[in-house]
C-alpha positions in Angstrom: 182.0 -139.3 -26.4 178.7 -139.8 -24.6 179.0 -140.7 -20.9 182.0 -142.9 -20.7 181.5 -144.4 -24.1 183.0 -143.3 -27.5 180.9 -143.4 -30.6 182.4 -143.7 -34.1 180.4 -142.6 -37.1 180.9 -144.5 -40.4 181.5 -142.1 -43.3 179.3 -143.6 -46.0 176.4 -145.1 -43.9 176.2 -142.5 -41.2 175.7 -145.3 -38.6 177.5 -144.9 -35.3 179.1 -147.8 -33.3 180.4 -148.2 -29.8 182.0 -151.1 -28.0 179.5 -153.1 -25.9 180.9 -153.2 -22.4 178.2 -155.5 -21.0 178.7 -158.3 -23.7 175.3 -159.9 -23.1 174.0 -162.2 -25.9 177.2 -162.3 -27.8 177.2 -158.6 -28.6 180.6 -157.0 -29.1 179.5 -153.7 -30.6 176.3 -151.7 -30.7 175.3 -149.9 -33.9 173.1 -146.8 -33.8 171.4 -144.5 -36.3 170.8 -140.8 -35.8 167.4 -140.1 -34.2 165.4 -137.0 -33.5 166.4 -134.3 -31.1 170.1 -135.1 -30.9 169.7 -138.8 -30.0 171.1 -142.1 -31.3 168.7 -145.0 -31.6 169.9 -148.6 -31.4 169.9 -150.2 -34.9 171.6 -153.6 -34.3 174.0 -155.4 -32.1 177.1 -156.9 -33.8 178.8 -160.2 -32.9 182.6 -160.9 -32.7 182.7 -161.7 -36.4 181.2 -158.3 -37.4 177.8 -159.8 -38.3 174.6 -158.1 -37.3 172.5 -159.9 -34.5 169.0 -159.4 -35.7 166.4 -158.2 -33.1 164.4 -161.5 -33.4 167.5 -163.3 -32.2 168.4 -161.2 -29.2 166.1 -159.5 -26.6 166.8 -155.8 -26.0 165.3 -154.1 -23.0 164.5 -150.4 -22.9 167.8 -149.3 -21.4 170.3 -148.1 -24.1 167.8 -148.2 -27.0 168.0 -144.4 -27.2 171.2 -142.5 -26.2 170.9 -138.7 -25.7 173.8 -136.6 -27.2 175.0 -133.6 -25.2 
């Protein structure tokens, strides 16, 4: 758990996901990959059907692109 959000790591891919509480742009989940220095870096947003929303289809500002793990 980071902040008030739970992150779940996929066994085979190593990617982490969390529920998107803002829901902007049709995003239901956020998928992160492990970054440097105990961080998670945003990889893709996921829609209600479980499909990736590619970055060229949805703007992502700087907030939430990198999440620091404690």
